[in-house]
RORO-424450 format. One record per residue (C-alpha): x, z, y; residue in one letter; residue number from 1. Coordinates in Angstrom, 2 decimals. Layout:
pt east->X; up->Z; north->Y; code->a; pos->NUM
...
END
This chain:
pt east->140.83; up->-67.67; north->384.78; code->x; pos->1
pt east->144.21; up->-66.36; north->383.77; code->x; pos->2
pt east->144.47; up->-64.00; north->380.84; code->x; pos->3
pt east->146.08; up->-60.63; north->381.44; code->x; pos->4
pt east->148.54; up->-59.24; north->379.01; code->x; pos->5
pt east->147.32; up->-55.79; north->377.95; code->x; pos->6
pt east->149.95; up->-55.30; north->375.25; code->x; pos->7
pt east->152.26; up->-53.27; north->377.53; code->x; pos->8
pt east->149.51; up->-50.80; north->378.50; code->x; pos->9
pt east->148.32; up->-49.89; north->375.01; code->x; pos->10
pt east->148.34; up->-46.15; north->374.33; code->x; pos->11
pt east->148.56; up->-45.18; north->378.01; code->x; pos->12
pt east->145.15; up->-43.44; north->377.90; code->x; pos->13
pt east->146.23; up->-41.53; north->374.80; code->x; pos->14
pt east->149.39; up->-40.32; north->376.56; code->x; pos->15
pt east->147.37; up->-39.19; north->379.59; code->x; pos->16
pt east->144.96; up->-37.29; north->377.35; code->x; pos->17
pt east->147.86; up->-35.58; north->375.55; code->x; pos->18
pt east->149.55; up->-34.58; north->378.81; code->x; pos->19
pt east->146.26; up->-33.31; north->380.27; code->x; pos->20
pt east->145.47; up->-31.33; north->377.09; code->x; pos->21
pt east->148.98; up->-29.84; north->377.13; code->x; pos->22
pt east->148.62; up->-28.71; north->380.73; code->x; pos->23
pt east->145.18; up->-27.21; north->380.03; code->x; pos->24
pt east->146.49; up->-25.45; north->376.90; code->x; pos->25
pt east->149.42; up->-23.95; north->378.80; code->x; pos->26
pt east->147.10; up->-22.72; north->381.57; code->x; pos->27
pt east->144.76; up->-21.08; north->379.04; code->x; pos->28
pt east->147.71; up->-19.54; north->377.17; code->x; pos->29
pt east->149.11; up->-18.13; north->380.44; code->x; pos->30
pt east->145.72; up->-16.64; north->381.35; code->x; pos->31
pt east->145.30; up->-15.04; north->377.91; code->x; pos->32
pt east->148.85; up->-13.67; north->378.03; code->x; pos->33
pt east->148.31; up->-12.18; north->381.50; code->x; pos->34
pt east->145.02; up->-10.61; north->380.41; code->x; pos->35
pt east->146.65; up->-9.17; north->377.28; code->x; pos->36
pt east->149.42; up->-7.61; north->379.38; code->x; pos->37
pt east->146.82; up->-6.22; north->381.80; code->x; pos->38
pt east->144.87; up->-4.59; north->378.95; code->x; pos->39
pt east->148.07; up->-3.09; north->377.48; code->x; pos->40
pt east->149.02; up->-1.50; north->380.80; code->x; pos->41
pt east->145.46; up->-0.34; north->381.43; code->x; pos->42
pt east->145.41; up->1.55; north->378.12; code->x; pos->43
pt east->148.86; up->3.01; north->378.81; code->x; pos->44
pt east->147.71; up->4.13; north->382.24; code->x; pos->45
pt east->144.66; up->5.79; north->380.71; code->x; pos->46
pt east->146.94; up->8.00; north->378.62; code->x; pos->47
pt east->149.05; up->8.84; north->381.69; code->x; pos->48
pt east->145.92; up->9.90; north->383.57; code->x; pos->49
pt east->144.75; up->12.05; north->380.65; code->x; pos->50
pt east->148.18; up->13.69; north->380.47; code->x; pos->51
pt east->148.03; up->14.45; north->384.20; code->x; pos->52
pt east->144.67; up->16.18; north->383.74; code->x; pos->53
pt east->145.99; up->18.21; north->380.80; code->x; pos->54
pt east->149.02; up->19.16; north->382.92; code->x; pos->55
pt east->146.85; up->20.23; north->385.84; code->x; pos->56
pt east->144.55; up->22.17; north->383.51; code->x; pos->57
pt east->147.55; up->24.11; north->382.21; code->x; pos->58
pt east->148.49; up->25.19; north->385.71; code->x; pos->59
pt east->144.87; up->26.12; north->386.52; code->x; pos->60
pt east->144.71; up->28.26; north->383.37; code->x; pos->61
pt east->147.83; up->30.14; north->384.45; code->x; pos->62
pt east->146.23; up->30.77; north->387.86; code->x; pos->63
pt east->143.08; up->31.96; north->386.06; code->x; pos->64
pt east->145.16; up->34.34; north->383.90; code->x; pos->65
pt east->146.90; up->35.65; north->387.03; code->x; pos->66
pt east->143.56; up->36.17; north->388.77; code->x; pos->67
pt east->142.21; up->38.05; north->385.75; code->x; pos->68
pt east->145.18; up->40.43; north->385.67; code->x; pos->69
pt east->148.79; up->40.15; north->386.82; code->x; pos->70
pt east->149.85; up->41.74; north->383.53; code->x; pos->71
pt east->148.76; up->38.49; north->381.78; code->x; pos->72
pt east->151.71; up->36.87; north->383.58; code->x; pos->73
pt east->154.19; up->39.71; north->384.08; code->x; pos->74
pt east->154.28; up->40.69; north->380.40; code->x; pos->75
pt east->155.24; up->37.18; north->379.24; code->x; pos->76
pt east->158.89; up->36.64; north->378.34; code->x; pos->77
pt east->161.01; up->34.24; north->380.38; code->x; pos->78
pt east->162.91; up->33.17; north->377.25; code->x; pos->79
pt east->159.85; up->32.07; north->375.25; code->x; pos->80
pt east->157.86; up->28.85; north->375.37; code->x; pos->81
pt east->154.12; up->29.48; north->375.41; code->x; pos->82
pt east->151.12; up->27.33; north->374.55; code->x; pos->83
pt east->147.58; up->27.77; north->375.79; code->x; pos->84
pt east->144.64; up->28.39; north->373.47; code->x; pos->85
pt east->140.96; up->28.59; north->374.23; code->x; pos->86
pt east->139.19; up->31.06; north->371.97; code->x; pos->87
pt east->135.47; up->30.83; north->372.46; code->x; pos->88
pt east->135.09; up->32.05; north->376.02; code->x; pos->89
pt east->138.57; up->32.85; north->377.29; code->x; pos->90
pt east->142.08; up->31.47; north->377.59; code->x; pos->91
pt east->145.13; up->33.07; north->375.98; code->x; pos->92
pt east->148.81; up->32.33; north->375.52; code->x; pos->93
pt east->150.33; up->31.74; north->372.11; code->x; pos->94
pt east->153.76; up->30.94; north->370.68; code->x; pos->95
pt east->152.22; up->28.49; north->368.19; code->x; pos->96
pt east->152.25; up->24.87; north->369.40; code->x; pos->97
pt east->148.77; up->23.66; north->370.35; code->x; pos->98
pt east->147.92; up->19.97; north->370.72; code->x; pos->99
pt east->145.20; up->19.00; north->373.18; code->x; pos->100
pt east->142.96; up->16.27; north->371.73; code->x; pos->101
pt east->145.45; up->15.94; north->368.89; code->x; pos->102
pt east->147.95; up->14.04; north->371.03; code->x; pos->103
pt east->149.13; up->16.08; north->374.06; code->x; pos->104
pt east->151.54; up->18.98; north->373.49; code->x; pos->105
pt east->151.24; up->21.30; north->376.49; code->x; pos->106
pt east->153.78; up->24.09; north->376.94; code->x; pos->107
pt east->154.28; up->26.79; north->379.55; code->x; pos->108
pt east->157.56; up->28.44; north->380.54; code->x; pos->109
pt east->158.10; up->31.27; north->382.99; code->x; pos->110
pt east->161.16; up->32.15; north->385.05; code->x; pos->111
pt east->162.06; up->35.18; north->387.09; code->x; pos->112
pt east->162.24; up->34.78; north->390.86; code->x; pos->113
pt east->165.03; up->36.24; north->392.97; code->x; pos->114
pt east->165.05; up->36.65; north->396.74; code->x; pos->115
pt east->167.81; up->37.01; north->399.31; code->x; pos->116
pt east->167.92; up->39.44; north->402.27; code->x; pos->117
pt east->165.66; up->37.09; north->404.28; code->x; pos->118
pt east->163.05; up->37.18; north->401.49; code->x; pos->119
pt east->163.71; up->33.52; north->400.62; code->x; pos->120
pt east->163.76; up->32.36; north->397.01; code->x; pos->121
pt east->167.34; up->31.89; north->395.81; code->x; pos->122
pt east->169.26; up->31.55; north->392.56; code->x; pos->123
pt east->170.79; up->35.00; north->392.92; code->x; pos->124
pt east->169.59; up->38.07; north->394.72; code->x; pos->125
pt east->167.04; up->40.81; north->394.23; code->x; pos->126
pt east->164.53; up->40.36; north->391.40; code->x; pos->127
pt east->160.99; up->39.87; north->392.71; code->x; pos->128
pt east->158.73; up->41.42; north->390.06; code->x; pos->129
pt east->155.62; up->40.20; north->391.87; code->x; pos->130
pt east->156.47; up->36.48; north->391.60; code->x; pos->131
pt east->157.08; up->34.16; north->388.64; code->x; pos->132
pt east->157.96; up->30.49; north->388.52; code->x; pos->133
pt east->155.55; up->28.70; north->386.17; code->x; pos->134
pt east->156.49; up->25.34; north->384.64; code->x; pos->135
pt east->153.90; up->23.36; north->382.72; code->x; pos->136
pt east->155.04; up->20.47; north->380.52; code->x; pos->137
pt east->152.99; up->17.89; north->378.62; code->x; pos->138
pt east->154.59; up->15.64; north->376.01; code->x; pos->139
pt east->152.85; up->12.75; north->374.30; code->x; pos->140
pt east->153.64; up->9.66; north->372.28; code->x; pos->141
pt east->153.36; up->6.43; north->374.24; code->x; pos->142
pt east->154.51; up->3.07; north->372.98; code->x; pos->143
pt east->157.72; up->3.64; north->371.05; code->x; pos->144
pt east->158.83; up->6.91; north->372.65; code->x; pos->145
pt east->157.76; up->10.33; north->373.81; code->x; pos->146
pt east->156.73; up->10.67; north->377.45; code->x; pos->147
pt east->157.04; up->14.04; north->379.22; code->x; pos->148
pt east->155.42; up->15.15; north->382.48; code->x; pos->149
pt east->156.27; up->18.43; north->384.19; code->x; pos->150
pt east->155.02; up->20.41; north->387.19; code->x; pos->151
pt east->156.17; up->23.77; north->388.55; code->x; pos->152
pt east->154.84; up->26.32; north->390.99; code->x; pos->153
pt east->155.25; up->29.95; north->391.95; code->x; pos->154
pt east->152.56; up->32.52; north->391.19; code->x; pos->155
pt east->152.48; up->35.85; north->392.97; code->x; pos->156
pt east->150.68; up->39.09; north->392.28; code->x; pos->157
pt east->147.87; up->39.04; north->394.83; code->x; pos->158
END
């Protein structure tokens, strides 16, 4: 029976184990990295959703103030930035910055509305005292910068 020379194949199993372990390690590292990125974006998205709710709440409060009395809206200055406060059982506007949940700065601005001869909203024309443009803005810190979301609508004296 001839003898086989195993000297050239020494260490081949060790090399296969090292290559297999490297491939497995890279796969696990890629999965952990992908999961970490997913979690980071999920938490960032949570803050975006909260900011959207705070923004919508600001607009709903302005509608509530309009429904209570048009003077709540018409007496506000168009050159002042307002903030909403909740005092016990009712909403009010304030010129003092108010943070919602300690992280969302919500502000409200009003603008006069002008209409042309066809009663369409235009930049110039006759002042419509029964309509105001309401802009709600929410600013919050996200990552390494401030993020700002804004919505606008027109409120009329109904």
